[in-house]
C-alpha positions as CSV (number, residue, x, y, z in Angstrom):
1,M,0.0,0.0,0.0
2,A,1.4,3.4,-1.1
3,E,2.5,5.8,1.6
4,S,2.7,9.6,1.6
5,M,5.7,11.8,1.6
6,K,4.4,13.9,4.5
7,G,7.3,15.2,6.5
8,L,9.9,13.7,4.3
9,K,12.3,15.6,1.9
10,R,14.8,14.2,-0.5
11,S,18.3,15.4,0.4
12,H,20.2,14.0,-2.6
13,R,19.8,12.4,-6.0
14,C,21.4,8.9,-6.1
15,T,24.7,9.8,-7.6
16,E,25.0,13.1,-5.6
17,V,25.8,10.8,-2.7
18,S,29.6,10.5,-2.6
19,N,32.6,9.5,-0.5
20,Q,32.5,13.0,1.1
21,L,29.2,12.0,2.7
22,V,30.4,8.8,4.4
23,G,28.9,8.7,7.9
24,S,26.2,11.3,7.1
25,E,22.5,10.6,7.0
26,V,20.7,11.1,3.7
27,T,17.3,10.6,2.2
28,V,17.1,9.4,-1.4
29,M,14.1,8.6,-3.5
30,G,13.6,6.7,-6.8
31,W,12.7,3.5,-8.5
32,V,13.8,0.0,-7.6
33,Q,16.0,-1.3,-10.4
34,K,16.3,-4.7,-8.7
35,S,16.2,-6.2,-5.2
36,R,18.0,-9.3,-3.9
37,N,17.3,-11.0,-0.6
38,K,20.4,-12.8,0.6
39,G,18.9,-14.1,3.8
40,G,18.8,-11.5,6.6
41,I,20.2,-8.8,4.3
42,I,18.5,-7.2,1.3
43,F,20.5,-5.5,-1.4
44,T,18.4,-3.0,-3.4
45,D,19.6,-0.9,-6.4
46,L,17.8,2.4,-6.3
47,R,17.6,4.4,-9.6
48,D,16.8,8.0,-10.4
49,R,17.7,10.1,-13.4
50,S,21.2,10.6,-12.1
51,G,22.1,6.9,-11.8
52,I,22.1,4.0,-9.4
53,L,22.8,3.7,-5.7
54,Q,23.0,0.5,-3.6
55,I,20.8,0.3,-0.5
56,I,21.3,-2.2,2.3
57,F,18.4,-3.3,4.5
58,E,19.1,-5.2,7.7
59,E,16.3,-5.8,10.3
60,A,18.6,-4.7,13.1
61,N,18.9,-1.3,11.5
62,V,15.4,-0.7,10.1
63,G,13.2,-2.7,12.4
64,A,10.9,-5.5,11.7
65,E,8.1,-3.5,10.1
66,A,10.4,-1.6,7.6
67,Y,12.3,-4.8,6.9
68,A,9.0,-6.5,6.0
69,K,8.4,-3.7,3.5
70,A,11.8,-4.2,2.0
71,E,11.2,-7.9,1.5
72,K,8.2,-7.1,-0.8
73,L,10.2,-4.7,-3.1
74,R,10.0,-5.4,-6.8
75,S,11.3,-3.7,-9.9
76,E,9.9,-0.2,-10.5
77,F,8.4,0.2,-7.0
78,V,8.9,3.9,-6.0
79,I,10.5,4.2,-2.6
80,A,12.0,6.8,-0.2
81,V,15.0,5.6,1.9
82,T,16.7,7.3,4.8
83,G,20.0,6.0,6.0
84,K,23.7,6.5,6.6
85,V,26.3,6.6,3.8
86,A,29.0,3.9,4.2
87,K,31.9,2.5,2.4
88,R,30.9,-0.7,0.5
89,G,31.4,-3.8,2.5
90,G,31.6,-5.9,-0.7
91,A,33.5,-5.5,-4.0
92,F,33.8,-2.1,-5.6
93,N,31.6,-1.8,-8.7
94,E,33.6,0.2,-11.2
95,N,30.6,0.5,-13.6
96,L,28.7,2.7,-11.2
97,K,29.5,6.3,-10.2
98,T,28.5,5.2,-6.7
99,G,30.3,1.9,-6.9
100,D,32.4,2.3,-3.7
101,I,29.6,3.4,-1.3
102,E,26.2,2.3,-0.2
103,I,23.3,3.4,2.1
104,I,22.7,1.5,5.3
105,A,19.0,2.0,5.5
106,S,17.3,3.1,8.8
107,D,13.8,3.7,7.3
108,I,11.8,3.1,4.1
109,R,8.6,4.3,2.7
110,V,6.9,2.6,-0.3
111,L,5.5,5.6,-2.2
112,S,4.1,3.6,-5.1
113,E,3.9,0.0,-6.1
114,S,4.3,-1.3,-9.7
115,D,2.9,-4.0,-11.9
116,V,5.5,-6.1,-13.6
117,P,6.7,-4.0,-16.5
118,P,6.1,-5.3,-20.1
119,F,9.9,-5.2,-20.7
120,P,13.0,-4.8,-18.5
121,I,14.0,-1.1,-17.8
122,E,17.6,-1.4,-18.8
123,E,20.2,0.4,-20.8
124,N,20.6,-0.6,-24.5
125,S,17.3,-2.4,-24.5
126,K,16.9,-5.3,-26.9
127,T,13.1,-5.0,-26.7
128,K,11.3,-4.3,-30.0
129,E,10.9,-0.6,-30.6
130,E,7.1,-0.9,-31.3
131,L,6.6,-2.3,-27.7
132,R,8.9,0.3,-26.2
133,L,7.1,3.2,-28.0
134,K,3.7,1.9,-26.8
135,Y,5.0,2.1,-23.2
136,R,7.2,5.2,-23.9
137,Y,6.7,6.5,-20.3
138,L,8.5,3.3,-19.2
139,D,11.1,3.4,-22.0
140,L,12.0,6.9,-20.9
141,R,13.2,5.5,-17.6
142,R,16.1,3.8,-19.3
143,P,19.4,5.5,-18.3
144,D,20.6,5.9,-22.0
145,L,17.4,7.7,-23.0
146,Q,17.5,9.9,-19.9
147,R,21.1,10.8,-20.7
148,N,20.0,11.8,-24.3
149,L,17.2,14.0,-23.1
150,M,19.3,15.6,-20.4
151,M,22.0,16.3,-23.1
152,R,19.3,17.9,-25.2
153,S,18.3,20.1,-22.3
154,K,21.9,21.1,-21.8
155,V,22.4,22.0,-25.4
156,A,19.3,24.1,-25.4
157,T,20.4,25.9,-22.2
158,L,23.9,26.5,-23.6
159,T,22.5,27.8,-26.8
160,R,20.3,30.3,-25.1
161,T,23.1,31.5,-22.9
162,F,25.6,31.8,-25.8
163,L,23.2,33.6,-28.2
164,A,22.0,36.0,-25.4
165,E,25.7,36.9,-24.8
166,E,26.1,37.5,-28.5
167,G,23.2,40.0,-28.5
168,F,20.4,37.8,-29.7
169,V,16.9,38.4,-28.5
170,E,14.6,35.4,-27.9
171,I,11.2,36.0,-29.5
172,E,8.4,33.5,-30.0
173,T,6.6,33.5,-33.4
174,P,3.1,32.1,-34.1
175,T,2.3,28.5,-34.5
176,L,-1.0,29.2,-36.3
177,C,0.0,30.7,-39.6
178,K,-1.1,31.3,-43.2
179,S,-0.5,28.3,-45.5
180,T,2.3,29.0,-48.1
181,P,2.4,25.9,-50.3
182,E,5.8,26.7,-51.8
183,G,7.7,24.0,-49.9
184,A,6.8,20.8,-48.0
185,R,3.2,19.8,-47.3
186,D,1.5,21.8,-44.5
187,Y,-0.4,20.5,-41.5
188,L,-3.7,22.4,-41.6
189,V,-5.9,23.5,-38.7
190,P,-9.5,24.4,-39.4
191,S,-10.9,27.6,-38.0
192,R,-14.2,27.5,-36.1
193,V,-14.7,31.3,-36.2
194,H,-13.8,31.6,-39.9
195,P,-15.7,28.6,-41.5
196,G,-14.0,27.1,-44.5
197,N,-10.7,28.7,-43.6
198,F,-7.5,27.1,-42.3
199,Y,-4.4,27.9,-40.4
200,A,-1.2,26.1,-41.2
201,L,1.3,24.9,-38.6
202,P,4.7,26.5,-39.4
203,Q,7.3,24.5,-41.4
204,S,9.7,27.1,-40.0
205,P,9.5,30.7,-38.6
206,Q,11.1,31.9,-41.9
207,I,8.8,34.8,-42.8
208,Y,8.2,36.0,-39.2
209,K,11.9,36.1,-38.5
210,Q,12.5,38.2,-41.6
211,L,9.7,40.5,-40.4
212,L,11.5,40.8,-37.1
213,M,14.6,42.1,-38.9
214,C,12.3,44.6,-40.7
215,S,11.1,45.6,-37.2
216,G,14.6,46.4,-36.0
217,Y,15.4,43.6,-33.6
218,D,18.8,43.1,-35.2
219,R,19.5,39.6,-33.8
220,Y,16.7,37.1,-33.1
221,F,16.7,33.5,-32.0
222,Q,14.1,30.9,-31.0
223,I,14.1,27.2,-30.2
224,A,11.1,26.7,-32.4
225,R,8.6,23.8,-32.9
226,C,8.0,23.1,-36.6
227,Y,5.8,20.8,-38.6
228,R,6.0,19.2,-42.0
229,D,3.5,16.6,-43.4
230,E,6.0,14.5,-45.3
231,D,7.3,10.9,-45.4
232,L,9.4,9.9,-42.3
233,R,12.8,8.3,-42.0
234,A,15.4,7.8,-39.3
235,D,16.3,11.5,-39.1
236,R,12.8,13.0,-39.8
237,Q,9.6,13.5,-37.8
238,P,6.4,15.3,-38.5
239,E,7.0,17.7,-35.6
240,F,10.6,18.7,-34.9
241,T,12.6,21.4,-33.2
242,Q,14.8,24.1,-34.8
243,I,17.4,26.3,-33.3
244,D,16.4,29.3,-35.4
245,M,18.2,32.6,-35.8
246,E,18.3,35.7,-38.0
247,L,20.8,38.6,-38.0
248,S,20.8,42.1,-39.6
249,F,23.6,44.0,-41.3
250,V,25.6,40.8,-42.0
251,D,26.9,38.7,-44.8
252,V,27.8,35.0,-45.2
253,D,31.0,35.2,-43.1
254,D,29.3,36.9,-40.2
255,V,26.7,34.1,-39.9
256,I,29.3,31.4,-40.2
257,D,31.5,33.0,-37.6
258,V,28.9,33.1,-34.8
259,N,27.7,29.6,-35.6
260,E,31.2,28.1,-35.6
261,R,31.8,29.5,-32.2
262,L,28.3,28.2,-31.0
263,L,29.1,24.7,-32.3
264,A,32.5,24.7,-30.7
265,K,31.0,25.6,-27.3
266,L,28.2,23.1,-27.6
267,F,30.5,20.2,-28.4
268,K,33.1,21.1,-25.9
269,D,30.8,21.8,-23.0
270,T,28.4,18.9,-23.7
271,I,30.5,15.9,-24.9
272,G,34.1,17.2,-24.5
273,V,34.9,17.3,-28.2
274,D,37.1,20.1,-29.6
275,V,35.8,21.4,-32.9
276,E,38.7,22.7,-35.0
277,L,37.9,26.2,-36.2
278,P,37.5,27.5,-38.8
279,I,35.4,24.7,-40.2
280,Q,36.3,23.6,-43.7
281,R,34.2,25.1,-46.5
282,M,33.3,23.4,-49.8
283,T,31.2,24.6,-52.7
284,Y,28.2,22.6,-53.8
285,K,29.9,21.8,-57.1
286,E,33.0,20.5,-55.4
287,A,31.0,18.4,-53.0
288,M,29.0,16.8,-55.8
289,D,32.0,16.2,-57.9
290,R,34.1,14.6,-55.1
291,F,31.4,12.9,-53.0
292,G,28.2,12.7,-55.1
293,S,26.3,14.5,-52.3
294,D,25.7,17.9,-50.9
295,K,25.9,16.3,-47.5
296,P,29.4,14.6,-47.8
297,D,30.7,12.4,-45.1
298,L,34.3,13.3,-44.7
299,R,35.3,10.5,-42.2
300,F,36.6,8.4,-45.1
301,G,37.9,8.8,-48.6
302,M,36.5,6.8,-51.6
303,E,36.0,10.0,-53.5
304,L,34.3,10.0,-57.0
305,K,36.5,10.2,-60.0
306,D,35.3,11.6,-63.3
307,V,36.6,9.3,-66.1
308,T,34.3,10.5,-68.9
309,E,37.2,11.8,-71.0
310,V,39.2,8.6,-70.4
311,V,36.5,6.3,-71.8
312,S,35.1,8.7,-74.4
313,D,36.4,6.6,-77.3
314,C,35.8,3.1,-75.9
315,E,33.2,0.7,-77.5
316,F,31.6,-0.3,-74.2
317,V,28.0,0.6,-75.0
318,V,27.0,1.5,-71.5
319,F,29.7,4.1,-71.2
320,K,29.3,5.2,-74.8
321,G,25.5,5.7,-74.5
322,A,25.7,7.7,-71.3
323,I,28.3,10.1,-72.8
324,E,26.4,10.5,-76.1
325,A,23.3,11.4,-74.1
326,G,25.2,14.2,-72.3
327,G,25.8,12.2,-69.1
328,S,29.0,11.1,-67.5
329,V,31.0,8.1,-66.3
330,R,32.4,8.2,-62.8
331,G,33.8,5.7,-60.4
332,I,34.9,5.0,-56.8
333,N,37.9,3.0,-55.7
334,A,37.2,0.6,-52.8
335,K,40.8,0.2,-51.6
336,G,41.8,-3.3,-50.8
337,Q,38.5,-4.9,-51.8
338,G,39.6,-6.5,-55.0
339,A,38.9,-10.0,-53.6
340,M,35.3,-9.2,-52.7
341,P,33.2,-12.2,-53.6
342,R,31.0,-11.9,-56.7
343,K,27.9,-12.4,-54.5
344,K,28.8,-9.2,-52.5
345,I,29.5,-7.3,-55.7
346,D,26.1,-8.4,-57.1
347,A,24.5,-7.1,-53.8
348,L,26.2,-3.7,-54.5
349,V,24.7,-3.7,-58.0
350,D,21.3,-4.3,-56.5
351,F,21.9,-1.5,-54.1
352,A,22.8,0.9,-56.9
353,K,19.7,-0.1,-58.8
354,G,17.6,1.0,-55.8
355,Y,18.9,4.5,-56.5
356,G,17.9,4.4,-60.2
357,A,21.1,2.9,-61.7
358,K,20.7,0.4,-64.6
359,G,23.7,-1.4,-63.1
360,L,27.3,-1.1,-62.0
361,A,30.4,-1.8,-64.0
362,Y,33.4,-3.1,-62.0
363,I,37.1,-3.9,-62.2
364,A,38.5,-6.2,-59.5
365,I,42.3,-6.1,-59.4
366,G,43.9,-9.1,-57.8
367,E,46.9,-8.9,-55.5
368,D,48.9,-10.4,-58.4
369,G,47.7,-7.7,-60.8
370,S,45.2,-10.0,-62.5
371,I,41.9,-8.3,-63.6
372,K,38.3,-9.5,-63.4
373,S,35.9,-7.1,-65.0
374,S,32.3,-7.0,-66.2
375,F,33.3,-5.1,-69.3
376,A,36.9,-5.8,-70.1
377,K,36.0,-7.6,-73.3
378,F,34.7,-4.3,-74.7
379,M,37.9,-2.4,-73.9
380,K,41.3,-2.3,-75.6
381,E,44.2,-3.1,-73.3
382,E,45.5,0.4,-73.4
383,E,42.0,1.8,-72.6
384,M,41.7,-0.5,-69.6
385,T,45.2,0.5,-68.4
386,A,44.3,4.2,-68.7
387,L,41.1,3.8,-66.8
388,I,42.7,1.9,-64.0
389,S,45.4,4.6,-63.8
390,A,42.8,7.4,-63.8
391,M,41.1,5.6,-60.8
392,E,44.5,5.3,-59.0
393,G,43.8,1.6,-59.0
394,E,46.4,-0.7,-57.4
395,N,46.7,-4.4,-56.8
396,G,44.0,-5.5,-54.5
397,D,41.5,-2.7,-55.3
398,L,37.9,-2.8,-56.4
399,L,36.8,-0.1,-58.9
400,L,33.1,0.5,-59.3
401,F,31.6,2.7,-62.1
402,A,28.2,4.3,-62.9
403,A,27.3,5.8,-66.3
404,D,24.1,7.8,-66.8
405,K,22.8,11.3,-66.5
406,T,25.3,13.1,-64.2
407,K,22.7,13.8,-61.4
408,L,21.8,10.1,-61.3
409,V,25.5,9.1,-61.3
410,Y,26.1,11.4,-58.3
411,D,23.1,9.9,-56.4
412,V,24.2,6.3,-57.1
413,L,27.9,6.7,-56.3
414,G,27.2,9.1,-53.4
415,A,25.0,6.5,-51.7
416,L,27.3,3.6,-52.7
417,R,30.4,5.1,-51.1
418,V,28.5,5.5,-47.8
419,E,27.1,1.9,-48.0
420,L,30.6,0.5,-48.6
421,A,32.0,2.6,-45.8
422,S,29.3,1.2,-43.5
423,Q,30.1,-2.4,-44.6
424,L,33.8,-1.8,-44.1
425,G,33.4,-0.3,-40.6
426,L,34.7,3.2,-41.6
427,L,31.8,5.2,-40.0
428,D,33.4,5.9,-36.6
429,K,30.8,7.7,-34.4
430,N,33.5,9.0,-32.2
431,V,34.9,11.1,-35.1
432,Y,33.1,14.4,-35.9
433,K,33.8,15.9,-39.4
434,F,32.1,19.2,-40.0
435,V,32.0,21.0,-43.4
436,W,30.1,24.1,-44.7
437,I,28.6,23.6,-48.1
438,T,28.3,26.9,-50.0
439,E,27.3,28.3,-53.3
440,F,24.2,26.1,-53.9
441,P,22.2,26.5,-57.1
442,L,19.6,29.2,-56.5
443,L,17.0,27.2,-58.4
444,E,16.4,23.6,-59.4
445,W,14.1,22.4,-62.3
446,N,11.0,20.5,-61.2
447,E,10.0,18.1,-63.9
448,D,6.5,17.5,-62.5
449,M,5.7,21.3,-62.3
450,N,7.7,22.0,-65.5
451,R,9.2,25.1,-63.8
452,F,12.1,26.1,-61.6
453,Q,11.6,26.0,-57.9
454,A,13.8,27.5,-55.1
455,M,16.4,25.0,-53.8
456,H,16.0,26.7,-50.4
457,H,13.2,29.2,-50.4
458,P,12.0,32.2,-52.6
459,F,13.8,34.8,-50.4
460,T,17.4,33.5,-50.9
461,M,19.8,36.0,-52.2
462,P,21.6,35.2,-55.5
463,M,25.4,35.6,-55.6
464,E,25.9,39.2,-56.9
465,E,28.2,38.0,-59.8
466,D,25.4,35.7,-61.0
467,L,22.6,38.2,-61.0
468,Q,23.2,38.8,-64.7
469,Y,21.9,35.3,-65.5
470,I,18.7,35.4,-63.5
471,D,16.5,36.5,-66.5
472,T,18.3,34.5,-69.3
473,D,19.7,31.4,-67.6
474,P,18.3,31.0,-64.1
475,G,19.7,27.5,-63.6
476,K,23.2,29.0,-63.7
477,V,22.6,31.3,-60.8
478,R,24.3,30.4,-57.5
479,A,22.8,31.3,-54.1
480,K,24.3,32.9,-51.1
481,A,23.2,29.8,-49.1
482,Y,25.1,27.6,-46.8
483,D,24.5,24.3,-45.1
484,I,26.5,22.9,-42.1
485,V,27.0,19.2,-42.5
486,L,28.3,16.7,-39.9
487,N,29.3,13.1,-40.7
488,G,27.1,13.1,-43.8
489,T,24.1,14.6,-42.2
490,E,22.9,18.2,-42.8
491,I,22.4,19.6,-39.3
492,G,21.6,23.2,-40.3
493,G,21.2,25.5,-43.2
494,G,20.6,29.1,-44.1
495,S,21.2,31.9,-46.5
496,V,21.5,35.6,-47.0
497,R,18.1,37.0,-47.8
498,I,16.9,39.2,-50.6
499,H,16.2,42.7,-49.3
500,Q,15.9,44.6,-52.6
501,N,12.5,44.7,-54.3
502,D,13.8,44.5,-57.8
503,I,15.8,41.3,-57.1
504,Q,12.8,39.8,-55.3
505,E,10.6,40.5,-58.3
506,K,13.1,38.8,-60.6
507,M,13.2,35.8,-58.3
508,F,9.4,35.4,-58.3
509,K,9.5,35.7,-62.1
510,A,12.1,33.0,-62.4
511,L,9.9,30.8,-60.2
512,G,6.9,31.4,-62.5
513,F,5.0,33.6,-60.0
514,S,3.2,36.7,-61.1
515,M,3.6,39.6,-58.7
516,E,-0.1,39.2,-58.0
517,A,0.4,35.6,-57.0
518,A,3.4,36.4,-55.0
519,Y,1.5,39.1,-53.0
520,E,-1.4,36.7,-52.5
521,Q,1.0,34.3,-50.7
522,F,3.6,36.5,-49.2
523,G,2.0,40.0,-49.3
524,F,2.6,40.9,-45.6
525,L,6.3,40.3,-46.0
526,L,6.6,42.1,-49.4
527,N,4.6,45.0,-48.0
528,A,7.0,45.2,-45.0
529,F,9.9,45.4,-47.4
530,K,8.5,48.7,-48.7
531,Y,9.3,50.4,-45.4
532,G,13.1,50.1,-45.0
533,V,14.5,46.6,-44.7
534,P,18.1,45.9,-43.6
535,P,20.4,43.4,-45.3
536,H,19.8,40.2,-43.3
537,A,20.7,36.5,-43.1
538,G,20.0,33.5,-41.0
539,L,20.4,29.9,-40.2
540,A,18.4,27.1,-38.5
541,Y,19.6,23.8,-37.0
542,G,17.7,20.7,-36.7
543,L,18.1,20.2,-33.0
544,D,16.9,16.6,-33.1
545,R,19.5,15.6,-35.7
546,L,22.2,17.5,-33.9
547,I,21.5,15.7,-30.6
548,M,21.3,12.4,-32.4
549,L,24.8,12.8,-33.7
550,M,26.2,14.1,-30.4
551,A,24.6,11.1,-28.6
552,K,25.9,8.7,-31.2
553,E,22.4,7.4,-31.9
554,D,21.1,6.1,-35.2
555,S,17.6,7.5,-35.0
556,I,16.2,10.9,-33.8
557,R,13.4,8.9,-32.0
558,D,16.1,8.1,-29.4
559,V,16.5,11.8,-28.6
560,I,12.9,12.9,-28.6
561,A,10.7,12.3,-25.6
562,F,7.5,11.2,-27.4
563,P,8.3,10.5,-31.1
564,K,6.0,9.4,-33.9
565,V,6.6,6.2,-36.0
566,K,7.0,6.0,-39.7
567,D,3.3,6.6,-40.5
568,A,3.3,9.7,-38.3
569,S,1.3,8.0,-35.6
570,C,2.0,7.8,-31.8
571,L,1.8,4.2,-30.6
572,M,1.4,5.4,-27.0
573,S,-1.4,7.8,-27.2
574,D,-3.0,6.4,-30.4
575,A,-2.8,9.8,-32.2
576,P,-4.1,10.7,-34.8
577,N,-7.6,9.4,-34.0
578,V,-11.2,10.1,-34.8
579,V,-12.9,13.0,-33.0
580,D,-16.4,13.6,-31.8
581,P,-18.8,14.4,-34.7
582,K,-19.9,17.5,-32.7
583,Q,-16.4,18.9,-33.0
584,L,-16.5,18.4,-36.7
585,E,-19.9,20.1,-36.8
586,E,-18.5,23.1,-35.0
587,L,-15.8,23.4,-37.6
588,F,-18.2,23.0,-40.5
589,L,-16.3,19.9,-41.6
590,D,-17.6,16.6,-43.0
591,I,-15.5,13.4,-43.4
592,V,-15.8,11.9,-46.9
593,K,-15.3,8.2,-46.7
594,T,-13.1,6.7,-49.4
595,A,-11.4,3.3,-49.9
596,Q,-8.7,3.0,-47.3
597,V,-5.2,3.9,-48.6
598,D,-2.0,2.7,-47.0
599,A,-0.6,5.6,-45.1
600,T,2.9,4.9,-46.5
601,E,1.8,5.3,-50.1
602,E,2.0,8.6,-51.9
């Protein structure tokens, strides 16, 4: 039967009890991790968010009534214990922060009993994720998840302190906004007082933070909740958190400077990692040419090599066809993998096909210099020698090639190099390799819409030297945009914003917007720009992704308290769910029943 806390106060968390307190009386409270009755003496591991502390119950110290309570303790009972700190009588437990001390209990209160949990509350749980997410309130008791969430809290606190000291003002922006479809799909909220009208939940505070620059706040930040109705994956959720900022009277270097110092502080003060400054910068073009990705993982080599010129005269139809169609031939060198079994190479071919490739060509060089190749019979000896030389191929290497439209070649080889690195154990989570990616294309062609769309958003400033092309060759224009990438994951991105009306009009024209359509969507921002707008720029981090990498986790679900699963549902609360018909009536909504569609289909 549960007892009250009346008259009792906790003096310490479990791991706040230390050698310095030996001989002192303390009161600790928490959950029973496990309890072992050794006949006349009961050993109980007490757990709170700080860690574990061993409690010793002996009838001579606690009395018969309290000892009887201790005998009934089971995992996850919530208890309060008063007793004296003592040096451990048994062996030192080097795995515990409190491994050399224990509490000799003098009193116990059972504050709450517990049913048998559906899975053990233990670090690095092997329980299926679906079950853990259904009972997330229990899963969150696990020490590893608690460490992750406390790390997240520390990062947020450090960020607030650092930015405040840098002159930033924390301002909250609305979460009920106007829908602006230029971007990902919005989550919509129906309005009761404006029947037939909808708010949208913000995909980011982008327009509001630019308005704050128009309002003269100079430096703004917010740890902002954002929402995007899009397909999920390991590093994506329908609701997520941004560290969002905007600065006035700055250019690219100013934004990068303050953010490099912020990252250095966060990594040093949170996980003890020194970030070498300045962080390397790489243009978008260089990143694509070398790594096939604008999110390059620099923890390993295996860079792409362009061999289009080398094979331009060969008779291998795959290479020849790609080049004649305006594409390219590129390859990667998997050093020391020339003896890879054919079955594994075939698996890599299937992997490449998953990214749109028709196949992969390969050359396996034996330790003795012998060659096995899927296309050698179509190549002259001197052509094969020149190709191997261009790939810096040596005895024992495996050379893999893709030939197609260049964008597809980048996608295939960019993904393949990471897959190979994973198979070869080259992705060390203890290594942190940052890189800024700069000079993105301003626009990218959307085949479905048959028009250009903004690679970032419509308010991104073109590079001044490329403005001459915006009317005649918009695809050639580079943006004053920058992403910060860590270990192959984009953790943040931003840009200098357009603050001149004539450039903004050209941008909308390039996007296929009439000014009337632009004002319909973004009128309140464009009107604000008529009243004196400073040059401004900003950046936003995905806080969830950042913590995921700092905590060395594979999924952002492990750094979010109550995450959604792949179909954007919550297994614990059963959201989303049906609502009372009266609520729909008040919102003037009716549900049209259609054939059920799999939520993962698009």
